[in-house]
N, C-alpha and C positions, 0 to 999 in steps of 0.2 A: 551639419546637417541644417538645410534651410528650415525657416519656420513653418513655410506651408507644408513641408514634407511630414511634421509632426502631427498634422491632422490624419495622415494616413494609418497612424496607429489605431487601432480600436478604442484605446482607451481615451483618447482625445479625439475623436471622430465627431461628435455632436458639438465641438467648440468652434465658435466664429473666429476669425482671423485675429480680431482684437484680444480674446481670451487665450489664444494660441500664444501670441505675441506675449501675454503676461506671465502665462506658466513658463514659457521658454526662456524668459529673463531670470526667472529664479532657480532654474536648472543649470548644473554644472556639467559639462562633458568630460568623461572620464575613458580612458582607453587602457586595454589589458593585452598584454602579449599571451600567445598561445599557450596553455598550461599553467598560466599565472591563476593562483587562488585569490578569490575576490571576498568570499565570506568564509569564515572559519567557525566551526561547533564552539558554543561555549560564550563567545565575544557578545558584547551587547550591540545592536545594531540601530544606527542613528540615520541610515541613508536608504532611500529606496529607487532601486534600478530599472530603468526601462532600455531596452536594447534596441538600437537604431541599425548597427551593422554587425555582424557575426553570430556565433553560437556559442551557448553555454550549457553547462551540465551540471545538475544538482544533485548531489550524491552523500552516501553514509557509508561509514565502515561496518562490517558485520563482525561476529565474534572471532572469525580468523583473520581479520586484518584487510579484507579484500573490499575493493570498492562496489558499492551496489549503487547503481544510476537510479534516481527516483522519478527525475524530469529532466527533459531537454528542451531549452528554451532557445528561440531565434528571434529575428526583426520583429518587432511589434510586441513581444512579450516582456514580463517584467518579475523581478525577484526581491526578495528582502523585506516584504510587507509583514510576514509573519511576525517576526520579531517586534517591529514597530507597533504593530497593533496590540499585543501580548504585553509588551516591555519587558520580555524575558530574554533570556539569551539566546543566538542562534542554534538551532537544531540540526541543521546541515552544512554541507559546505557547498560552494559555487566556484566552479572553475571554467576560466575561458577556453573553448576548445579550438579557435582559431584567434585570429586579431579582433578584438571585441571592442564595441564603441557603446558607450550607453551616456544616458543622461540621469544624473542623481539629483534626488529630491530629499529636502533633510524631513525630520520627523514633525515638525510645526507645519511646514509647508506643505505636506503630505496630507495631514489631517485638515486642514484648512480647504485642500483642493477637493478631499472627499465631501465635505460640508457643503461646498458650494456646487458640485457637480454630483448630480443623484445618479446619472446614469455611470459615470466613472466607479462610483462605489458598489453599484448592481454588478459591474463587469468584473471588480475585484471579488465579489461573494462568488460569482459564478466561478472564477478561477480556482479560487480556494476549495469548493467543493469539486471540483475535478481534480484538483491535484490529491485531495485526499483520497478520493477512488483509485487512483492511480498508485498512490503509495500504499493503500491497503493491499491492492492486488499484487504488488512486487512483494511486500514483506510476506504474504501467504505463500507466493509460489517459492520465494527464498527458504522459508521454514520448511515446506513440504519436501522441496528438493534435498535439503540439508540432513533431514532427518533419515530418508532413504539411503543416501550416499553414506552417511555414518554407519547405518545399520550394515550396509554390504561391506563397508572396509571392517567392521569389528567381527564379521561371522568367520569363526575356524571351520575347519574341515569337519569336525564333529557335528557342529550345529549344523551345517548344509546336510549332512548326510540324514540328520534327526529331522529335518525338513523334509527332504526327500521320502523317509520312511513314512512320517506322519501323514503327507499328501497322499502316498500310494494306498496305505492301510483304511484312511477316511475316504476311500472313493467306492464307486459302485463296480467297476471292473475288478477290483481285488474282491469283495464280496462275491461276486457272480463265478469268478474262477476259484475261489476258495469251497463254494458251494458246490461246484461240479465236481472237484477233486473229492472231498468227502464223500458224496453220492456214489462215484464210482468205487471209491476204497470199501464202503460199507457194502456194495452190491457184489463185489468180487469176491470179499470174506464170507459173505453170507451164502451166495451160491456154489461156491468153491470151485469156481470154473478151472481155477490155474492152481491154486494152493492155499490153505489157511495160513497166510503168514501173521493174521492178526485175526483171531476169532474173536467171536462175542464173548465179552463185553467190549471188545475193541481197546485194550489196555495201552496198545502201541500208539493207537491214534489219540487217545487221550494225554498220553504223554507229550506226544508232538505239540498238541494244541497248548498244552502247560507251559512249555518251553516257549512257546510263539508269545503266549499272554505274558509270561516272565519277563520277555525281553522287550517286547512292542510297548508295555505299558511305559516303563522309565523312558524309552525313546522319546515317546508320544509327550511325556511331562516335559522332557528336556526342549522340546519345540514349543509348548504353551509357554515354559518360562519365559523364552526368548522373545516370544511373540507379546507376553506381558511387559516386558523391559522396553520393547520397541514401541508399545501403546503408551507406557508411561513418558517416555521420551517426547512422543509426539503430542501428548496432553500438555505437557510443561511448555513445549514451542508454541503451542496454540494458545495457550493460556496468555503467554507474552504477546503474541501477536494481536489477541483481542485487547490485552490490557492498553497496547499503544494504539489500536484504533479508537478504543473509548476515550484516552487522553486526547487523540486528535480531534475527535468528535466534539468534545467539551470545549476543547480551544476554538473551534469552529463557531459552536453557538455562541460563545462569550464574544467573539469577532462579530458574529450577526446582530446580536444585541447592540454592541457599540456602535456599529454601522446604522442600526434602525433608530437608535437614538440621535446618531448624526442626522438621519434623514428628516426625522421628526422636527429636529431643532431648525432644518434648513427650510422645511416647509413653513414652519411658524415664522423665520424672518421673512420668507417671499409674501406670507399674507401681511404681515406688517408693511412691507414695502409697497405692496399693492394698495393696502388701505391708505398709506400716506400719500401715494399717487393719486388717487381717486379723490381724496380731500383735495389736494393740490389743483387737481383738473376742475372741481367743483368751485375753488376760491376763485381760479382765474376766470371761469365762464361767469360767476357772479360779477366780478370786477369789470368784465367786459360790458356784461348788461347795464351796469349802472354807469358805464361810460356812454 
């Protein structure tokens, strides 16, 4: 990759040619084959990667061992900054999708680069915030989907019947139809238009309603117990997702604090250099006047 092409990457877009040449001289070009794992969970990271050609995907493993893609990166994107900023083990894997070419920057050079280039530090913060939102959305979607699928797979025929009965009894059509049947039953037995098969006080009707209550009660309780179990699973998964999101937010806030300190140090150094430059100019002007 030519040095001038490095400026096409947003992270280095505000650098002049001399700065591009300087940063390029301390970056190593690394190439990876399709499917090759670049970063693994748990390992300590000391390299920051910038993609110049190809694509990579950041993923984790869920409880079932399946790969869940958190982020897809292409030319101009970067990865590996999280572990370097927090000095903690890698939290996800990065895998090359196709032939991948990257420029790698070591930890100390990466921090020096952020301290001396404020716009790059801001780009890193913006990227971190965007990835945090994406990861949170993926984890929430994954958790919600898994809970429903898990519940569907575990349901027995009896539980399905209990849910259907509970849905039917707890609906307005059931109440209306039952009310109409009771009214017709009572009217026909009061006026005796056909025959008194259940005269007042409607003992047969009371017996039928008692049987209905005796069986519908336990069936409804079965459905409620299953719903309660599903709610507990959903609450546990939601708690895990919220905990992960809270940890990510705390990590992000810590990284922002570190970057803010770096920016403040950079501003202090710039002010110091400007002060020295002004003093130098004044001294030069004074010498010229004396001459």
